VOGU-3710 file (C-alpha; in Angstrom, 3 decimals, decimal comma):
1> xxxxxxxxxx> -22,911/-13,521/26,494  -22,210/-10,732/28,966  -23,176/-7,130/28,378  -19,481/-6,260/27,890  -18,984/-8,988/25,270  -22,126/-7,937/23,398  -20,988/-4,323/23,466  -17,576/-5,247/22,039  -19,160/-7,366/19,287  -21,588/-4,624/18,261
11> xxxxxxxxxx> -18,833/-2,000/18,378  -16,610/-4,095/16,092  -19,503/-4,517/13,640  -20,229/-0,784/13,703  -16,582/0,096/13,017  -16,410/-2,394/10,133  -19,490/-0,876/8,507  -18,125/2,626/9,079  -14,855/1,646/7,379  -16,679/0,296/4,322
21> xxxxxxxxxx> -18,779/3,449/4,046  -15,687/5,623/4,359  -13,829/3,671/1,690  -16,749/4,046/-0,684  -17,555/7,660/0,035  -14,286/9,263/1,098  -11,977/7,824/-1,550  -11,014/9,189/-4,943  -13,637/7,082/-6,793  -17,393/7,183/-6,199
31> xxxxxxxxxx> -19,561/4,833/-8,261  -23,167/5,523/-9,239  -24,969/3,461/-11,860  -22,968/3,464/-15,087  -20,711/6,339/-14,080  -18,021/7,107/-11,536  -16,908/10,319/-9,876  -13,120/10,526/-9,708  -10,610/13,148/-8,615  -7,779/14,162/-10,929
41> xxxxxxxxxx> -4,240/15,217/-9,996  -5,352/18,832/-9,640  -7,983/17,869/-7,084  -10,899/18,452/-9,466  -13,810/16,028/-9,431  -15,260/14,723/-12,688  -17,951/12,220/-13,584  -16,807/9,639/-16,119  -18,165/6,474/-17,663  -17,638/3,326/-15,604
51> xxxxxxxxxx> -15,850/1,902/-18,662  -14,607/4,656/-21,023  -14,295/3,401/-24,612  -13,649/6,628/-26,537  -10,565/7,936/-24,766  -8,467/10,784/-26,131  -4,961/11,522/-24,836  -3,354/14,934/-25,402  0,243/14,352/-24,244  2,948/11,838/-25,088
61> xxxxxxxxxx> 3,289/10,753/-21,455  -0,409/9,985/-21,045  -0,338/8,273/-24,480  2,245/5,825/-23,164  0,560/5,160/-19,825  -2,835/4,768/-21,491  -1,624/2,222/-24,058  0,058/0,280/-21,272  -3,348/-0,059/-19,579  -5,979/-0,486/-22,302
71> xxxxxxxxxx> -6,365/-1,910/-25,789  -6,047/0,494/-28,728  -9,737/-0,147/-29,526  -10,660/2,002/-26,508  -8,469/4,908/-27,642  -9,803/7,364/-30,238  -6,987/9,899/-30,313  -3,314/10,262/-29,345  -0,971/13,241/-29,131  0,882/14,507/-32,189
81> xxxxxxxxxx> 4,082/12,878/-30,903  2,709/9,314/-31,012  4,697/7,074/-33,343  7,781/9,320/-33,395  10,582/7,141/-31,931  12,719/10,179/-31,086  10,245/11,518/-28,518  7,642/8,791/-27,865  7,578/5,152/-26,770  4,301/4,680/-28,660
91> xxxxxxxxxx> 5,077/2,556/-31,701  4,051/3,445/-35,242  1,838/0,356/-35,232  0,012/1,522/-32,103  -0,423/5,006/-33,529  -1,832/3,578/-36,764  -4,166/1,257/-34,837  -5,656/4,294/-33,089  -5,632/6,214/-36,343  -6,323/9,726/-35,064
101> xxxxxxxxxx> -4,044/12,513/-33,872  -5,659/14,712/-31,234  -4,450/18,231/-31,877  -4,702/20,594/-28,906  -7,785/22,199/-30,404  -11,248/22,021/-28,777  -13,208/21,629/-32,016  -10,985/18,811/-33,302  -11,144/17,003/-29,968  -14,945/17,326/-29,787
111> xxxxxxxxxx> -15,192/15,873/-33,300  -13,690/12,634/-31,949  -16,711/12,351/-29,576  -14,635/11,301/-26,554  -16,153/9,968/-23,359  -12,904/10,871/-21,569  -10,039/13,233/-22,376  -6,735/12,794/-20,560  -4,592/15,934/-20,429  -1,803/17,232/-18,209
121> xxxxxxxxxx> -1,017/20,479/-16,459  1,067/21,398/-19,535  -2,101/21,590/-21,642  -3,610/25,108/-21,745  -6,192/25,281/-18,980  -8,489/27,538/-21,021  -8,869/24,701/-23,538  -9,544/22,230/-20,718  -12,315/24,515/-19,455  -13,861/24,752/-22,946
131> xxxxxxxxxx> -14,000/20,953/-23,151  -15,469/20,649/-19,667  -18,164/23,238/-20,424  -19,106/21,259/-23,538  -19,819/18,266/-21,304  -16,648/16,282/-21,961  -14,938/14,905/-18,826  -11,273/15,929/-18,739  -8,814/14,253/-16,390  -5,787/16,497/-15,756
141> xxxxxxxxxx> -2,647/14,565/-14,913  0,356/16,024/-13,125  3,768/16,626/-14,712  6,045/14,502/-12,553  9,408/15,795/-11,335  10,380/12,738/-9,265  9,766/8,999/-8,936  6,982/9,272/-6,360  5,044/11,689/-8,537  5,441/9,336/-11,503
151> xxxxxxxxxx> 3,821/6,560/-9,483  0,992/8,984/-8,648  0,628/9,900/-12,329  0,388/6,257/-13,420  -2,141/5,395/-10,717  -4,201/8,465/-11,616  -4,495/7,587/-15,302  -5,328/3,992/-14,341  -8,080/5,273/-12,034  -9,468/7,488/-14,804
161> xxxxxxxxxx> -9,882/4,561/-17,219  -11,064/2,162/-14,479  -8,007/-0,075/-14,733  -6,616/0,352/-11,228  -5,410/-3,238/-10,967  -3,418/-2,829/-14,187  -2,083/0,451/-12,823  -0,798/-1,218/-9,671  0,822/-3,913/-11,818  2,501/-1,191/-13,878
171> xxxxxxxxxx> 3,865/0,525/-10,758  5,101/-2,825/-9,418  6,877/-3,487/-12,706  8,491/-0,047/-12,563  9,810/-0,777/-9,072  11,024/-4,248/-10,038  13,029/-2,838/-12,952  14,387/-0,011/-10,818  15,552/-2,418/-8,101  17,199/-4,750/-10,641
181> xxxxxxxxxx> 19,044/-1,832/-12,217  20,110/-0,490/-8,837  21,600/-3,869/-7,932  23,589/-3,870/-11,144  24,863/-0,332/-10,596  25,644/-0,784/-6,890  29,212/-1,717/-7,833  29,852/1,962/-8,621  30,948/3,883/-5,498  29,820/7,521/-5,322
191> xxxxxxxxxx> 33,344/8,824/-5,908  33,523/6,843/-9,170  30,253/8,109/-10,617  30,715/9,816/-13,970  29,275/13,179/-14,937  26,917/13,434/-17,893  25,312/16,381/-19,581  22,182/16,112/-21,728  22,005/18,441/-24,713  19,243/19,559/-27,033
201> xxxxxxxxxx> 19,803/21,531/-30,232  18,967/24,657/-28,152  21,163/24,106/-25,098  21,702/22,058/-21,940  18,949/19,967/-20,300  18,596/18,160/-16,965  18,624/21,159/-14,664  18,062/21,165/-10,907  14,608/19,938/-9,887  13,788/18,218/-13,190
211> xxxxxxxxxx> 12,752/14,610/-13,635  15,692/13,851/-15,903  18,110/15,087/-13,272  16,580/12,573/-10,840  16,722/9,840/-13,497  20,462/10,393/-13,863  20,896/10,260/-10,086  18,979/6,970/-9,913  21,254/5,653/-12,686  24,283/6,497/-10,503
221> xxxxxxxxxx> 25,247/9,320/-12,872  26,093/12,857/-11,801  24,027/15,449/-13,666  26,427/18,191/-14,632  23,587/20,702/-14,825  22,018/19,865/-11,457  23,796/22,714/-9,688  21,983/25,222/-11,872  18,512/26,460/-10,973  16,821/27,640/-14,162
231> xxxxxxxxxx> 13,273/29,053/-14,450  10,702/26,651/-15,831  9,712/26,960/-19,476  10,428/25,427/-22,849  13,028/28,094/-23,642  14,796/27,951/-20,283  17,971/26,251/-21,503  21,491/26,625/-20,174  23,988/27,869/-22,734  26,561/25,462/-24,170
241> xxxxxxxxxx> 29,151/28,112/-23,286  29,355/26,695/-19,745  30,525/23,260/-20,980  34,140/23,911/-19,882  32,919/24,921/-16,416  30,956/21,653/-16,030  33,563/19,493/-17,809  31,367/16,373/-18,223  32,691/12,881/-18,924  29,969/12,264/-21,484
251> xxxxxxxxxx> 27,564/14,294/-23,594  24,096/12,868/-24,261  23,400/14,214/-27,730  20,043/15,209/-29,289  18,224/13,391/-32,090  14,736/14,972/-32,036  14,571/17,615/-34,749  12,169/20,434/-33,905  13,261/23,136/-36,319  14,577/23,164/-39,841
261> xxxxxxxxxx> 18,356/22,848/-39,802  18,512/20,593/-36,732  21,076/17,943/-37,627  22,819/15,669/-35,127  25,888/15,095/-37,329  26,513/18,798/-37,901  25,819/19,579/-34,260  28,446/17,054/-33,159  30,993/18,436/-35,637  30,463/21,960/-34,283
271> xxxxxxxxxx> 31,042/20,824/-30,698  34,175/18,845/-31,577  35,599/21,737/-33,609  34,881/24,503/-31,098  38,251/25,722/-29,716  36,654/26,585/-26,369  35,675/22,940/-25,805  38,936/21,180/-26,564  39,773/20,546/-22,895  36,272/19,301/-22,018
281> xxxxxxxxxx> 36,680/15,608/-21,162  33,713/14,435/-23,252  34,983/16,342/-26,300  38,628/15,391/-25,822  37,697/11,692/-25,581  35,002/11,896/-28,285  32,511/10,613/-25,721  29,383/11,961/-27,408  26,443/9,533/-27,460  23,187/9,931/-29,371
291> xxxxxxxxxx> 20,458/9,826/-26,736  16,811/10,104/-27,914  14,613/12,752/-26,349  12,044/10,107/-25,377  14,491/9,331/-22,553  15,324/12,945/-21,690  11,683/14,072/-21,585  10,133/10,800/-20,370  6,819/11,267/-18,563  5,443/7,762/-18,078
301> xxxxxxxxxx> 6,171/4,256/-16,798  9,128/4,260/-19,196  11,091/6,196/-16,587  12,849/2,884/-15,912  13,820/2,578/-19,586  15,302/6,078/-19,385  17,293/5,077/-16,302  18,650/2,002/-18,052  19,463/3,922/-21,243  21,374/6,537/-19,228
311> xxxxxxxxxx> 23,316/3,867/-17,347  24,187/2,063/-20,586  25,368/5,295/-22,206  27,582/6,229/-19,256  28,728/2,763/-18,076  28,641/0,601/-21,235  31,187/-1,809/-19,747  28,613/-2,948/-17,171  26,142/-3,994/-19,841  28,326/-5,995/-22,201
321> xxxxxxxx> 26,586/-9,268/-23,170  23,494/-8,329/-21,132  19,862/-8,331/-22,280  17,775/-5,166/-21,869  15,053/-5,195/-19,209  13,316/-2,280/-20,899  9,761/-2,204/-22,199  8,324/-1,338/-25,589
//
């Protein structure tokens, strides 16, 4: 072997070792004994068990991702929305199997003795800090506003519970369903896309820059509210008074009752009877469809189910005699 050949061989070996070291030390997971150091979606590092078995989830989105990755026996608490079919994909049976509701309250969460808490950036950060200072690892997940961020969210939760392979399978399944739906909807040219408007009992949803607005776009549906840029916040709704200006083909009606007096039947009657709305296409054609908030506010792998539900509501003729590809 010449000096040059020996040099090349040793250099290749050195680079291979360097790559392995980098992958172990420079990635988002560092293992040490029975624990791992991971990085959450906020960039914060936390040390967690190599195999968390007392996991508490504080949001409906992380509930759904978590239960798609691990058995209920590893989950000790779910958000207050779990088991409510209007807002959550978590079934009543899953919620009962877990058995505990994790209120956003430090003392109640600590009482569950979690070895990992999964929150999101919507959870008050002062409470997250209280939990961290008490020694409980808290993984903070992002609130996705587009498809790419949803993939990041899923992979992050999977990393937190040490189920990265299952997380990749979940992302692959999301993409498979999205591609199948896109093939089905490709028969709709852009100029034939219908306009939909999602309503809550408080006002209009689906504004510019929101995840639901992107979901409608991926379902080949024009979001009537997408031209409006509204400040973030739970009370930042558009008024129903602009319905005539938008003139949607279809209204996606609310079902999730938050306050006393919320009633989908009465709400529909009020819209249909309002003199100002009589020339709105959706009202004129009685094209008002009940559309659960678990689709409008989706924050998990069920983004594909929301896409399919939106497409079915707006283009029912394309789904006659077809079987749903949706998940639980």
